[in-house]
BALOBA-1460 file (C-alpha; in Angstrom, 3 decimals):
// residues 176
<rec num="1" residu="m" x="105.606" y="120.051" z="114.419"/>
<rec num="2" residu="i" x="107.994" y="121.592" z="116.893"/>
<rec num="3" residu="h" x="107.300" y="120.755" z="120.537"/>
<rec num="4" residu="p" x="106.927" y="123.884" z="122.714"/>
<rec num="5" residu="s" x="109.850" y="122.818" z="124.941"/>
<rec num="6" residu="a" x="112.198" y="122.337" z="121.965"/>
<rec num="7" residu="k" x="114.717" y="125.042" z="121.078"/>
<rec num="8" residu="i" x="116.012" y="126.072" z="117.659"/>
<rec num="9" residu="y" x="118.583" y="128.840" z="117.980"/>
<rec num="10" residu="d" x="118.202" y="131.944" z="115.803"/>
<rec num="11" residu="q" x="121.227" y="131.279" z="113.593"/>
<rec num="12" residu="a" x="120.166" y="127.708" z="112.686"/>
<rec num="13" residu="r" x="118.685" y="127.233" z="109.196"/>
<rec num="14" residu="i" x="115.901" y="124.712" z="108.672"/>
<rec num="15" residu="l" x="114.901" y="124.680" z="105.000"/>
<rec num="16" residu="g" x="112.326" y="122.674" z="103.069"/>
<rec num="17" residu="d" x="108.753" y="121.567" z="103.611"/>
<rec num="18" residu="q" x="108.022" y="122.239" z="107.293"/>
<rec num="19" residu="e" x="105.136" y="119.730" z="107.087"/>
<rec num="20" residu="n" x="107.812" y="117.011" z="106.883"/>
<rec num="21" residu="f" x="109.739" y="118.243" z="109.943"/>
<rec num="22" residu="s" x="109.228" y="117.398" z="113.605"/>
<rec num="23" residu="l" x="111.289" y="118.213" z="116.695"/>
<rec num="24" residu="g" x="110.470" y="116.491" z="119.985"/>
<rec num="25" residu="a" x="110.248" y="117.686" z="123.564"/>
<rec num="26" residu="h" x="113.389" y="119.126" z="125.172"/>
<rec num="27" residu="s" x="115.401" y="118.842" z="121.926"/>
<rec num="28" residu="q" x="117.847" y="121.522" z="120.829"/>
<rec num="29" residu="i" x="119.317" y="122.653" z="117.506"/>
<rec num="30" residu="d" x="122.238" y="125.042" z="118.042"/>
<rec num="31" residu="d" x="123.285" y="128.097" z="116.048"/>
<rec num="32" residu="f" x="124.981" y="127.485" z="112.689"/>
<rec num="33" residu="v" x="123.265" y="124.157" z="112.000"/>
<rec num="34" residu="f" x="122.043" y="123.709" z="108.428"/>
<rec num="35" residu="c" x="119.179" y="121.277" z="107.880"/>
<rec num="36" residu="y" x="117.543" y="120.637" z="104.531"/>
<rec num="37" residu="i" x="114.406" y="118.679" z="105.412"/>
<rec num="38" residu="g" x="114.257" y="116.594" z="102.224"/>
<rec num="39" residu="s" x="111.546" y="113.932" z="102.119"/>
<rec num="40" residu="s" x="111.283" y="113.810" z="105.936"/>
<rec num="41" residu="c" x="113.173" y="114.907" z="109.038"/>
<rec num="42" residu="q" x="111.887" y="113.414" z="112.303"/>
<rec num="43" residu="i" x="113.832" y="114.331" z="115.442"/>
<rec num="44" residu="g" x="112.762" y="112.787" z="118.749"/>
<rec num="45" residu="r" x="112.814" y="114.075" z="122.318"/>
<rec num="46" residu="n" x="115.977" y="115.114" z="124.184"/>
<rec num="47" residu="v" x="118.032" y="115.229" z="120.974"/>
<rec num="48" residu="h" x="120.931" y="117.671" z="120.653"/>
<rec num="49" residu="i" x="122.376" y="118.855" z="117.329"/>
<rec num="50" residu="s" x="125.532" y="120.904" z="117.910"/>
<rec num="51" residu="s" x="126.803" y="123.897" z="115.979"/>
<rec num="52" residu="f" x="128.171" y="123.508" z="112.459"/>
<rec num="53" residu="c" x="126.329" y="120.246" z="111.738"/>
<rec num="54" residu="s" x="124.638" y="119.809" z="108.376"/>
<rec num="55" residu="i" x="121.846" y="117.566" z="107.184"/>
<rec num="56" residu="i" x="121.696" y="117.527" z="103.395"/>
<rec num="57" residu="g" x="120.784" y="115.417" z="100.393"/>
<rec num="58" residu="g" x="116.997" y="115.425" z="100.141"/>
<rec num="59" residu="g" x="116.430" y="111.964" z="101.671"/>
<rec num="60" residu="e" x="114.978" y="111.000" z="105.033"/>
<rec num="61" residu="l" x="116.416" y="111.474" z="108.529"/>
<rec num="62" residu="i" x="115.180" y="109.858" z="111.723"/>
<rec num="63" residu="m" x="116.928" y="110.770" z="114.981"/>
<rec num="64" residu="e" x="115.402" y="108.875" z="117.868"/>
<rec num="65" residu="d" x="115.132" y="110.018" z="121.502"/>
<rec num="66" residu="f" x="118.294" y="110.913" z="123.450"/>
<rec num="67" residu="s" x="120.548" y="110.771" z="120.363"/>
<rec num="68" residu="g" x="122.989" y="113.520" z="119.489"/>
<rec num="69" residu="l" x="125.389" y="115.056" z="117.020"/>
<rec num="70" residu="s" x="128.612" y="116.723" z="118.173"/>
<rec num="71" residu="a" x="129.964" y="119.799" z="116.416"/>
<rec num="72" residu="g" x="130.541" y="119.581" z="112.681"/>
<rec num="73" residu="c" x="128.776" y="116.293" z="111.908"/>
<rec num="74" residu="r" x="127.547" y="115.767" z="108.355"/>
<rec num="75" residu="l" x="124.487" y="113.625" z="107.622"/>
<rec num="76" residu="i" x="124.208" y="113.030" z="103.875"/>
<rec num="77" residu="t" x="120.834" y="111.570" z="102.903"/>
<rec num="78" residu="g" x="121.440" y="111.845" z="99.160"/>
<rec num="79" residu="s" x="124.296" y="112.202" z="96.713"/>
<rec num="80" residu="d" x="125.052" y="112.173" z="92.995"/>
<rec num="81" residu="d" x="126.009" y="108.823" z="91.461"/>
<rec num="82" residu="f" x="129.619" y="109.361" z="90.382"/>
<rec num="83" residu="t" x="130.019" y="105.841" z="88.925"/>
<rec num="84" residu="g" x="127.596" y="105.889" z="86.014"/>
<rec num="85" residu="p" x="127.216" y="107.889" z="82.813"/>
<rec num="86" residu="w" x="125.596" y="110.792" z="84.626"/>
<rec num="87" residu="l" x="126.203" y="114.478" z="84.898"/>
<rec num="88" residu="t" x="126.478" y="115.757" z="88.448"/>
<rec num="89" residu="n" x="125.474" y="118.718" z="90.591"/>
<rec num="90" residu="p" x="122.209" y="120.602" z="91.040"/>
<rec num="91" residu="t" x="122.787" y="122.970" z="88.104"/>
<rec num="92" residu="v" x="122.023" y="120.085" z="85.705"/>
<rec num="93" residu="p" x="118.389" y="119.072" z="84.982"/>
<rec num="94" residu="p" x="117.336" y="115.849" z="86.811"/>
<rec num="95" residu="e" x="116.960" y="113.778" z="83.625"/>
<rec num="96" residu="f" x="120.744" y="114.009" z="83.115"/>
<rec num="97" residu="t" x="121.709" y="113.092" z="86.697"/>
<rec num="98" residu="n" x="121.249" y="110.101" z="88.994"/>
<rec num="99" residu="v" x="120.827" y="111.327" z="92.553"/>
<rec num="100" residu="l" x="120.683" y="108.489" z="95.073"/>
<rec num="101" residu="r" x="118.576" y="109.319" z="98.131"/>
<rec num="102" residu="d" x="117.993" y="107.129" z="101.157"/>
<rec num="103" residu="k" x="117.246" y="107.177" z="104.881"/>
<rec num="104" residu="i" x="119.625" y="107.737" z="107.770"/>
<rec num="105" residu="r" x="118.392" y="106.394" z="111.097"/>
<rec num="106" residu="i" x="120.144" y="107.309" z="114.336"/>
<rec num="107" residu="c" x="118.611" y="105.127" z="117.027"/>
<rec num="108" residu="r" x="117.919" y="105.953" z="120.689"/>
<rec num="109" residu="h" x="120.926" y="106.989" z="122.761"/>
<rec num="110" residu="a" x="123.300" y="106.899" z="119.756"/>
<rec num="111" residu="v" x="125.877" y="109.693" z="119.717"/>
<rec num="112" residu="l" x="128.234" y="110.922" z="117.017"/>
<rec num="113" residu="g" x="131.561" y="112.581" z="117.792"/>
<rec num="114" residu="t" x="132.869" y="115.784" z="116.240"/>
<rec num="115" residu="n" x="133.055" y="115.831" z="112.434"/>
<rec num="116" residu="a" x="131.603" y="112.343" z="111.944"/>
<rec num="117" residu="v" x="130.097" y="111.850" z="108.475"/>
<rec num="118" residu="v" x="127.171" y="109.493" z="107.821"/>
<rec num="119" residu="y" x="126.305" y="108.336" z="104.310"/>
<rec num="120" residu="p" x="122.840" y="107.571" z="102.872"/>
<rec num="121" residu="g" x="121.192" y="104.299" z="103.861"/>
<rec num="122" residu="v" x="122.952" y="103.909" z="107.223"/>
<rec num="123" residu="t" x="121.428" y="102.937" z="110.569"/>
<rec num="124" residu="i" x="123.382" y="103.785" z="113.716"/>
<rec num="125" residu="g" x="122.229" y="101.178" z="116.251"/>
<rec num="126" residu="e" x="120.699" y="101.964" z="119.643"/>
<rec num="127" residu="g" x="123.283" y="103.358" z="122.040"/>
<rec num="128" residu="a" x="126.157" y="103.233" z="119.540"/>
<rec num="129" residu="a" x="128.925" y="105.816" z="120.017"/>
<rec num="130" residu="v" x="130.755" y="107.029" z="116.912"/>
<rec num="131" residu="g" x="134.165" y="108.599" z="117.405"/>
<rec num="132" residu="a" x="135.312" y="111.922" z="116.020"/>
<rec num="133" residu="g" x="136.104" y="111.944" z="112.315"/>
<rec num="134" residu="c" x="134.495" y="108.588" z="111.481"/>
<rec num="135" residu="l" x="133.166" y="108.076" z="107.932"/>
<rec num="136" residu="v" x="130.135" y="105.859" z="108.484"/>
<rec num="137" residu="r" x="129.228" y="104.010" z="105.275"/>
<rec num="138" residu="k" x="127.509" y="100.945" z="106.771"/>
<rec num="139" residu="d" x="125.174" y="100.117" z="109.655"/>
<rec num="140" residu="l" x="126.651" y="100.129" z="113.166"/>
<rec num="141" residu="e" x="125.742" y="97.665" z="115.915"/>
<rec num="142" residu="p" x="123.837" y="98.699" z="119.066"/>
<rec num="143" residu="w" x="125.690" y="99.717" z="122.239"/>
<rec num="144" residu="t" x="129.095" y="99.536" z="120.534"/>
<rec num="145" residu="i" x="131.786" y="102.230" z="120.566"/>
<rec num="146" residu="y" x="133.429" y="102.875" z="117.186"/>
<rec num="147" residu="a" x="136.608" y="104.760" z="116.297"/>
<rec num="148" residu="g" x="138.759" y="105.408" z="113.238"/>
<rec num="149" residu="t" x="138.153" y="106.834" z="109.788"/>
<rec num="150" residu="n" x="136.757" y="103.453" z="108.736"/>
<rec num="151" residu="p" x="134.916" y="102.786" z="112.032"/>
<rec num="152" residu="k" x="135.926" y="99.680" z="113.946"/>
<rec num="153" residu="p" x="134.487" y="98.496" z="117.288"/>
<rec num="154" residu="v" x="136.708" y="99.512" z="120.214"/>
<rec num="155" residu="g" x="134.395" y="98.896" z="123.167"/>
<rec num="156" residu="k" x="130.881" y="98.570" z="124.528"/>
<rec num="157" residu="r" x="128.541" y="101.010" z="126.275"/>
<rec num="158" residu="d" x="126.611" y="100.063" z="129.413"/>
<rec num="159" residu="a" x="123.068" y="99.746" z="128.039"/>
<rec num="160" residu="e" x="121.549" y="98.738" z="131.367"/>
<rec num="161" residu="a" x="122.952" y="101.766" z="133.217"/>
<rec num="162" residu="i" x="122.030" y="104.234" z="130.453"/>
<rec num="163" residu="l" x="118.475" y="102.927" z="130.182"/>
<rec num="164" residu="a" x="118.118" y="103.100" z="133.987"/>
<rec num="165" residu="k" x="119.216" y="106.765" z="133.892"/>
<rec num="166" residu="e" x="116.692" y="107.430" z="131.115"/>
<rec num="167" residu="k" x="113.911" y="105.849" z="133.195"/>
<rec num="168" residu="a" x="114.854" y="107.918" z="136.264"/>
<rec num="169" residu="y" x="114.968" y="111.089" z="134.173"/>
<rec num="170" residu="l" x="111.587" y="110.456" z="132.534"/>
<rec num="171" residu="e" x="110.048" y="109.807" z="135.948"/>
<rec num="172" residu="s" x="111.537" y="113.027" z="137.353"/>
<rec num="173" residu="e" x="109.909" y="116.425" z="137.345"/>
<rec num="174" residu="d" x="112.366" y="117.660" z="134.662"/>
<rec num="175" residu="g" x="111.809" y="114.753" z="132.264"/>
<rec num="176" residu="g" x="108.045" y="115.029" z="131.955"/>
């Protein structure tokens, strides 16, 4: 279900079973986003997905309220197993491959910087901020700022202030 106040720009591509896709109130998916729904794609309210992002792999994605992806982010919910005795790529019948699919969860108020990449099975904690170019292969702690190719904590976000702004917004005429 797509909320009436949500916006998907004309040049965005949302492919897969639309029954497994939801987009919450006041959310926006910009032009040139590619989203393969996979097993499920649940996007909350006030979520922004910037141009040139891709969501691929056939697994599950949950993006909670007020989260966002900056330009060029890649969310990979499934990938071939390169370590075992398997053939790879979608031109090979499934019985000869070992595709590993999992869930990516981006919690409330979490934001990802330009060209961040998130691997299957990762949870980005509430309010976490992921710097540009990070390769996120493991869960990230809430309200922590991460930077570097192999993300390391570099600071904290002000949870109390952000949640107060959210409350004020939701109580305003615009947030309803």
